[in-house]
C-alpha positions as a printed NumPy array, in Angstrom:
array([[-32.777, -20.799, -43.115],
       [-29.353, -19.325, -43.77 ],
       [-30.868, -16.766, -46.138],
       [-33.309, -15.702, -43.411],
       [-30.401, -15.222, -41.013],
       [-28.496, -13.225, -43.648],
       [-31.583, -11.042, -44.137],
       [-31.955, -10.212, -40.419],
       [-34.807, -12.632, -39.844],
       [-36.88 , -11.761, -42.923],
       [-37.56 , -14.331, -45.646],
       [-35.919, -12.886, -48.779],
       [-38.679, -14.014, -51.162],
       [-41.838, -13.454, -49.129],
       [-40.646, -10.512, -46.989],
       [-42.255, -12.254, -44.016],
       [-40.405, -11.842, -40.706],
       [-39.608, -15.315, -39.383],
       [-37.228, -14.342, -36.545],
       [-36.725, -11.257, -34.465],
       [-33.524,  -9.282, -35.056],
       [-32.542, -10.003, -31.464],
       [-32.787, -13.75 , -32.019],
       [-30.865, -13.525, -35.291],
       [-27.994, -11.827, -33.446],
       [-27.994, -14.549, -30.821],
       [-28.038, -17.369, -33.368],
       [-25.21 , -15.817, -35.38 ],
       [-23.152, -15.361, -32.205],
       [-23.56 , -19.034, -31.301],
       [-22.774, -20.077, -34.872],
       [-19.583, -17.999, -34.734],
       [-18.397, -19.382, -31.407],
       [-19.509, -23.009, -31.66 ],
       [-20.882, -23.77 , -35.136],
       [-17.886, -25.776, -36.322],
       [-17.23 , -27.566, -33.034],
       [-13.616, -27.255, -31.827],
       [-12.575, -25.609, -35.117],
       [-14.9  , -22.63 , -34.598],
       [-12.184, -20.238, -33.459],
       [ -9.867, -20.995, -36.365],
       [-12.821, -20.745, -38.776],
       [-13.828, -17.351, -37.37 ],
       [-10.261, -16.082, -37.762],
       [ -9.649, -17.5  , -41.227],
       [-13.065, -17.261, -42.921],
       [-14.852, -14.765, -40.689],
       [-18.431, -15.913, -41.295],
       [-20.867, -17.383, -38.787],
       [-21.365, -21.001, -39.834],
       [-22.96 , -24.249, -38.716],
       [-21.91 , -27.682, -39.821],
       [-23.736, -30.964, -39.594],
       [-22.209, -34.416, -39.301],
       [-23.9  , -35.369, -42.574],
       [-21.476, -33.136, -44.47 ],
       [-23.378, -29.887, -44.854],
       [-22.321, -26.404, -43.806],
       [-24.264, -23.153, -43.93 ],
       [-22.515, -19.809, -43.595],
       [-23.933, -16.304, -43.31 ],
       [-22.63 , -12.92 , -44.346],
       [-25.073, -10.689, -42.439],
       [-26.918,  -8.303, -44.719],
       [-25.277,  -9.765, -47.818],
       [-25.699, -13.464, -48.552],
       [-25.865, -17.033, -47.3  ],
       [-24.014, -20.104, -48.537],
       [-24.984, -23.762, -48.203],
       [-22.54 , -26.496, -49.249],
       [-22.751, -30.28 , -48.968],
       [-19.896, -32.759, -49.276],
       [-19.884, -35.814, -46.995],
       [-16.159, -36.393, -46.296],
       [-15.482, -35.042, -42.787],
       [-12.377, -33.903, -40.936],
       [-11.482, -35.07 , -37.427],
       [-13.759, -32.394, -35.892],
       [-16.793, -33.605, -37.856],
       [-16.881, -30.788, -40.442],
       [-17.045, -31.27 , -44.206],
       [-13.6  , -30.838, -45.709],
       [-14.699, -29.667, -49.148],
       [-17.543, -27.511, -47.847],
       [-15.063, -25.621, -45.675],
       [-12.763, -25.128, -48.645],
       [-15.589, -23.935, -50.9  ],
       [-16.937, -21.432, -48.372],
       [-13.447, -20.187, -47.549],
       [-12.78 , -19.603, -51.261],
       [-16.073, -17.767, -51.831],
       [-15.683, -15.644, -48.699],
       [-12.167, -14.667, -49.707],
       [-13.149, -13.748, -53.266],
       [-16.077, -11.644, -52.01 ],
       [-14.091, -10.032, -49.167],
       [-16.781, -11.285, -46.795],
       [-14.776, -11.786, -43.584],
       [-16.769,  -9.817, -40.975],
       [-13.679,  -9.432, -38.801]])
């Protein structure tokens, strides 16, 4: 799903539109403002990618028009976000100069 969001709603392998561009923008906005619970603001400032975490230890992040990242590591921080997944995505985003802000 993250790759569809990164590709403006179009599946990157089939070229089938799965979401409207308008809905992609809305989803990415919500991911940016609330995707990592109470750490969303700090994440947006530091990493600068819309992301969504799950309490199972997974995080997806999107660089619109460029790429998507999915990382899984079950150890969580106090906010319920994977510690290692955050570190991995932060590292990749920094190396690729992907911060959208």
